Wavefront OBJ file of the C-alpha trace (Angstrom):
o trace
v 167.412 69.202 -17.621
v 164.606 67.023 -19.277
v 161.001 67.359 -18.535
v 159.333 65.030 -21.149
v 157.943 63.116 -18.233
v 155.529 66.000 -17.241
v 151.862 65.465 -18.172
v 151.710 69.162 -18.911
v 154.480 68.634 -21.551
v 152.898 65.402 -22.925
v 149.611 67.411 -23.295
v 150.791 69.824 -25.845
v 151.228 67.303 -28.702
v 148.004 67.818 -30.606
v 147.971 66.586 -34.234
v 148.691 70.274 -35.199
v 151.701 70.599 -33.056
v 152.940 67.242 -34.302
v 152.530 68.512 -37.839
v 154.442 71.839 -37.031
v 157.224 69.756 -35.439
v 157.545 67.477 -38.569
v 157.584 70.616 -40.822
v 160.475 72.220 -39.208
v 162.346 68.956 -38.818
v 161.843 68.237 -42.553
v 163.218 71.764 -43.493
v 166.063 71.323 -41.005
v 165.371 74.405 -38.808
v 165.162 74.089 -35.024
v 162.004 75.025 -33.132
v 161.419 75.303 -29.527
v 158.791 76.303 -27.146
v 159.558 79.951 -25.767
v 158.578 82.079 -22.859
v 155.245 81.647 -21.200
v 154.348 78.026 -22.469
v 157.650 76.870 -20.996
v 156.936 78.466 -17.609
v 153.509 77.094 -17.605
v 154.570 73.595 -18.434
v 157.272 73.703 -15.617
v 154.524 74.549 -13.185
v 152.478 71.628 -14.313
v 149.803 73.898 -16.107
v 148.667 73.134 -19.787
v 149.505 76.445 -21.629
v 146.569 78.357 -23.166
v 148.714 79.371 -26.111
v 151.890 77.847 -27.575
v 154.490 80.321 -28.690
v 157.777 79.090 -30.472
v 161.170 80.455 -31.284
v 163.283 79.303 -34.219
v 166.525 80.440 -36.177
v 164.436 80.606 -39.368
v 163.792 84.148 -40.520
v 160.364 85.349 -41.296
v 161.104 84.978 -45.015
v 162.346 81.536 -44.637
v 159.183 80.621 -42.645
v 156.915 82.101 -45.245
v 158.660 80.017 -47.863
v 158.298 76.770 -45.784
v 154.752 77.352 -45.173
v 153.886 78.299 -48.770
v 155.548 74.973 -49.813
v 153.477 73.113 -47.230
v 150.316 74.939 -48.324
v 149.683 76.283 -44.940
v 147.620 79.318 -44.083
v 149.781 82.182 -42.949
v 147.935 85.011 -40.857
v 149.414 88.352 -41.996
v 150.544 90.836 -39.431
v 153.165 93.271 -40.886
v 154.044 94.655 -37.477
v 154.494 91.342 -36.027
v 156.638 90.171 -39.047
v 158.778 93.288 -38.760
v 159.519 91.931 -35.286
v 160.106 88.368 -36.390
v 156.782 86.739 -35.722
v 154.852 84.721 -38.312
v 151.523 83.353 -37.258
v 150.491 80.006 -39.041
v 147.249 78.124 -39.048
v 147.310 74.298 -39.178
v 144.555 72.067 -40.025
v 142.217 75.197 -39.941
v 142.100 74.483 -36.103
v 145.135 75.882 -34.230
v 147.222 78.989 -34.663
v 150.829 79.304 -33.609
v 153.100 82.228 -33.388
v 156.697 81.521 -34.291
v 159.337 84.151 -33.705
v 162.819 84.388 -35.113
v 165.532 84.584 -32.533
v 166.418 88.245 -32.320
v 168.536 90.959 -30.540
v 167.498 94.604 -29.991
v 169.350 97.244 -32.212
v 167.705 100.299 -30.791
v 165.312 101.024 -28.279
v 162.946 103.812 -27.089
v 161.296 102.604 -24.017
v 158.306 101.224 -25.831
v 159.492 98.937 -28.573
v 162.647 97.861 -30.225
v 164.200 97.610 -33.680
v 165.428 94.147 -33.964
v 168.117 92.337 -35.712
v 167.709 88.482 -36.364
v 170.286 86.018 -34.945
v 170.721 82.342 -34.546
v 172.096 82.658 -30.922
v 169.664 81.232 -28.419
v 171.333 82.734 -25.331
v 171.425 86.315 -26.892
v 167.628 85.975 -27.561
v 167.127 84.762 -23.748
v 169.116 87.765 -22.596
v 166.880 90.303 -24.265
v 163.682 88.953 -22.609
v 162.011 90.722 -19.617
v 162.013 88.228 -16.651
v 164.159 85.266 -15.948
v 160.978 82.935 -15.617
v 159.907 84.093 -19.274
v 163.374 83.588 -21.016
v 163.492 79.660 -21.147
v 163.067 77.437 -24.132
v 161.941 73.832 -24.321
v 162.473 71.416 -27.258
v 160.215 68.681 -28.506
v 162.314 66.171 -26.581
v 161.655 68.019 -23.385
v 165.048 69.461 -22.923
v 165.270 72.695 -21.290
v 167.446 75.520 -22.412
v 167.752 78.023 -19.489
v 170.482 80.806 -19.934
v 169.314 83.064 -17.203
v 168.403 81.035 -14.264
v 164.771 81.125 -15.001
v 164.175 77.587 -13.564
v 165.743 78.134 -10.220
v 163.778 81.415 -9.905
v 160.348 79.645 -10.917
v 161.274 76.897 -8.289
v 161.705 79.620 -5.641
v 158.665 81.579 -6.874
v 161.083 84.633 -7.427
v 160.311 87.238 -9.941
v 163.391 88.911 -11.285
v 164.416 90.698 -14.533
v 167.012 89.226 -16.801
v 170.238 91.055 -15.851
v 169.908 94.599 -14.538
v 166.342 95.827 -13.725
v 167.070 99.389 -14.520
v 168.170 98.353 -18.101
v 165.406 95.950 -18.788
v 162.825 98.532 -17.580
v 164.321 101.421 -19.636
v 164.079 99.134 -22.766
v 160.309 99.025 -22.393
v 158.669 100.672 -19.506
v 155.563 98.409 -19.605
v 157.885 95.661 -17.963
v 157.238 97.515 -14.752
v 153.473 96.404 -14.808
v 154.549 92.988 -16.316
v 156.706 92.479 -13.289
v 153.908 93.340 -10.873
v 151.534 90.985 -12.874
v 153.959 88.047 -12.679
v 154.471 88.851 -9.075
v 150.814 88.426 -8.388
v 150.756 85.252 -10.430
v 153.932 83.319 -9.400
v 155.284 84.592 -6.075
v 154.319 82.593 -2.862
v 155.196 85.762 -0.598
v 153.434 88.926 -0.411
v 155.778 92.163 -0.357
v 158.995 90.160 -0.852
v 160.253 92.438 -3.494
v 164.030 92.876 -4.074
v 164.731 96.500 -2.938
v 166.790 97.051 -6.112
v 163.758 96.227 -8.108
v 161.464 98.457 -6.066
v 164.104 101.172 -6.588
v 164.311 100.813 -10.304
v 160.500 100.706 -10.629
v 160.408 104.139 -8.463
v 163.121 105.817 -10.613
v 161.494 104.823 -13.879
v 157.729 105.028 -13.349
v 157.426 108.222 -15.374
v 158.288 106.154 -18.305
v 154.876 104.752 -18.423
v 153.659 108.065 -19.467
v 154.451 107.354 -22.912
v 153.048 103.754 -23.176
v 149.660 103.338 -24.827
v 146.737 103.187 -22.453
v 145.456 99.955 -24.026
v 148.487 98.277 -23.171
v 148.642 99.600 -19.707
v 145.178 98.502 -19.034
v 145.836 94.976 -20.311
v 148.411 94.421 -17.716
v 146.428 96.387 -14.870
v 143.442 94.234 -15.406
v 145.661 91.124 -14.935
v 147.196 92.598 -11.642
v 143.555 93.105 -10.315
v 142.838 89.562 -11.146
v 145.794 87.931 -9.342
v 147.112 87.544 -5.866
v 148.206 90.316 -3.535
v 146.035 92.873 -5.445
v 146.090 95.341 -2.310
v 149.940 95.300 -1.755
v 150.533 95.562 -5.506
v 148.218 98.455 -6.148
v 149.660 100.072 -3.031
v 152.936 99.799 -4.372
v 151.761 101.536 -7.505
v 150.921 104.551 -5.549
v 153.913 104.258 -3.178
v 156.354 104.311 -6.212
v 154.652 107.408 -7.682
v 153.759 105.636 -11.010
v 149.960 105.847 -10.461
v 149.794 109.418 -12.023
v 151.218 108.089 -15.259
v 148.694 105.340 -15.732
v 145.377 107.198 -15.142
v 145.111 106.696 -11.387
v 145.208 109.568 -8.681
v 148.715 110.627 -7.921
v 148.073 110.046 -4.329
v 145.893 107.570 -2.560
v 144.187 108.823 0.837
v 144.293 106.586 3.858
v 140.600 106.373 3.530
v 140.740 105.093 -0.172
v 143.518 102.629 0.725
v 141.378 101.251 3.572
v 138.557 100.878 1.064
v 140.800 99.147 -1.278
v 141.875 96.669 1.226
v 138.259 95.964 2.427
v 137.102 95.421 -1.151
v 140.138 93.133 -1.918
v 139.037 91.071 0.998
v 135.381 91.097 0.361
v 135.792 90.119 -3.388
v 138.079 87.185 -2.834
v 136.614 84.193 -4.752
v 133.992 86.538 -6.530
v 135.895 87.115 -9.792
v 135.242 90.975 -9.656
v 135.703 92.956 -12.799
v 138.973 94.823 -12.469
v 137.143 98.150 -12.612
v 135.382 97.202 -9.524
v 138.674 97.010 -7.603
v 139.893 100.281 -8.943
v 136.638 102.051 -7.997
v 137.941 102.044 -4.473
v 140.575 104.559 -5.123
v 138.469 106.710 -7.464
v 136.089 109.636 -7.204
v 133.555 110.840 -9.650
v 136.117 113.495 -10.851
v 138.712 110.786 -11.481
v 136.721 108.956 -14.053
v 137.339 111.076 -16.986
v 140.857 111.032 -16.493
v 141.005 107.193 -16.231
v 138.896 106.817 -19.255
v 141.039 109.007 -21.331
v 144.129 107.246 -20.178
v 143.037 103.755 -20.497
v 140.179 103.698 -23.058
v 137.630 102.017 -21.019
v 134.856 100.204 -22.618
v 131.304 101.613 -22.276
v 130.511 98.644 -19.746
v 133.514 99.417 -17.766
v 132.534 103.082 -17.434
v 128.937 102.168 -16.620
v 130.182 99.866 -13.710
v 132.455 102.436 -12.406
v 129.772 105.324 -12.443
v 127.250 103.009 -10.729
v 129.471 102.034 -7.951
v 130.680 105.469 -7.181
v 127.081 106.623 -7.108
v 125.577 103.706 -5.269
v 128.193 103.653 -2.382
v 127.032 107.062 -1.348
v 123.563 105.562 -0.259
v 123.635 104.821 3.338
v 120.264 102.976 3.482
v 120.136 99.248 2.590
v 118.602 98.321 -0.747
v 116.529 95.237 -1.116
v 116.783 92.556 -3.759
v 113.336 93.809 -4.980
v 114.631 97.275 -5.565
v 117.625 95.953 -7.616
v 115.381 93.822 -9.650
v 112.971 96.811 -10.276
v 115.839 98.910 -11.161
v 117.100 96.303 -13.677
v 113.652 95.735 -15.192
v 113.305 99.431 -15.838
v 116.242 99.551 -18.024
v 116.964 98.393 -21.470
v 118.560 96.078 -21.943
v 118.217 94.635 -18.323
v 121.335 92.473 -18.754
v 123.603 95.599 -18.699
v 122.025 96.996 -15.474
v 122.359 93.386 -13.940
v 126.049 93.417 -14.639
v 126.439 96.773 -12.841
v 124.374 95.778 -9.815
v 126.361 92.412 -9.505
v 129.542 94.418 -9.528
v 128.273 96.942 -7.003
v 127.127 93.958 -4.553
v 130.522 92.302 -4.813
v 132.159 95.758 -4.046
v 129.693 96.190 -0.971
v 130.700 92.838 0.314
v 126.863 91.867 0.706
v 127.327 88.225 -0.212
v 123.975 87.227 0.899
v 122.120 89.991 -1.125
v 124.467 89.054 -3.958
v 123.375 85.447 -3.887
v 119.740 86.476 -3.729
v 119.923 88.797 -6.607
v 121.842 86.411 -8.765
v 119.134 83.702 -8.166
v 116.210 86.225 -8.720
v 117.786 87.768 -11.840
v 119.401 84.743 -13.596
v 116.876 84.657 -16.438
v 118.148 88.093 -17.513
v 121.767 87.268 -17.897
l 1 2 3 4 5 6 7 8 9 10 11 12 13 14 15 16 17 18 19 20 21 22 23 24 25 26 27 28 29 30 31 32 33 34 35 36 37 38 39 40 41 42 43 44 45 46 47 48 49 50 51 52 53 54 55 56 57 58 59 60 61 62 63 64 65 66 67 68 69 70 71 72 73 74 75 76 77 78 79 80 81 82 83 84 85 86 87 88 89 90 91 92 93 94 95 96 97 98 99 100 101 102 103 104 105 106 107 108 109 110 111 112 113 114 115 116 117 118 119 120 121 122 123 124 125 126 127 128 129 130 131 132 133 134 135 136 137 138 139 140 141 142 143 144 145 146 147 148 149 150 151 152 153 154 155 156 157 158 159 160 161 162 163 164 165 166 167 168 169 170 171 172 173 174 175 176 177 178 179 180 181 182 183 184 185 186 187 188 189 190 191 192 193 194 195 196 197 198 199 200 201 202 203 204 205 206 207 208 209 210 211 212 213 214 215 216 217 218 219 220 221 222 223 224 225 226 227 228 229 230 231 232 233 234 235 236 237 238 239 240 241 242 243 244 245 246 247 248 249 250 251 252 253 254 255 256 257 258 259 260 261 262 263 264 265 266 267 268 269 270 271 272 273 274 275 276 277 278 279 280 281 282 283 284 285 286 287 288 289 290 291 292 293 294 295 296 297 298 299 300 301 302 303 304 305 306 307 308 309 310 311 312 313 314 315 316 317 318 319 320 321 322 323 324 325 326 327 328 329 330 331 332 333 334 335 336 337 338 339 340 341 342 343 344 345 346 347 348 349 350 351 352 353 354 355 356 357 358
């Protein structure tokens, strides 16, 4: 299959990409777009970042780039896993990863062995829609059925879901994140995948909180937020990622209300999570996910403010903001609370009155 006709494909060819293409061709190493950028291009979306795969080893790439007098951004951990980051024209960075297979795995990361077999590299990836390659002529290399799944908006693991998850338990949250990004049907999960998630959710206990929060934030910014967070509770994984072990019927109703109320408002992900948290839950969540000071402040403000039954005026919130230093931080908390509360008119009035303090 060839996709050179797509505008999203044509748009990737910046001077920097063309230079990278020419360098690899001159040194006779293959180079293809890999994973996310391929998925985005096939969806007609210009990728935010361009990641590449090659059969060249990290040492071979470093030699090439040294001969070409290019800047290499050193990351020893990335290099150990086959990734070299190069900067071209002092303008654009590219991550280029050697084709690889997993030698040993521990549920968090793998020790890898380099290969020149594109199919083997595809077979070790997480989801079929992330396992495709696209060369500079627009030819698609699809070893795992990713294009068909993408066309059908189906989110599926490469091969056996249990195996893929046990290789890296973070893939549970990546599955949910991509479901909210790609799927066109709510709650249309393969029962075998739900079973695999339920049986392996405890593995998330050993994943770093920062990595969990990175995925959870994206889940809270996608589609089907209510049903995906409910699935996190229903499958029992919530306790392993800093959330309460059980969500009460009342908190789930509040979650549904806020998800509906904040559509189109781009709420902070912590605003969504506030629905299922009490004051006592904040420390647990913070210790697990390493929240920023701003996220903690928003969470505390929402939980305190939602206890107030009387209506607050715009003047009240302006005065509250002006009494704090700096006003911009309190402004952020108030905006998130007004989104949470569903008070769109009050939010509009406050944004207008406080715009000079942003």
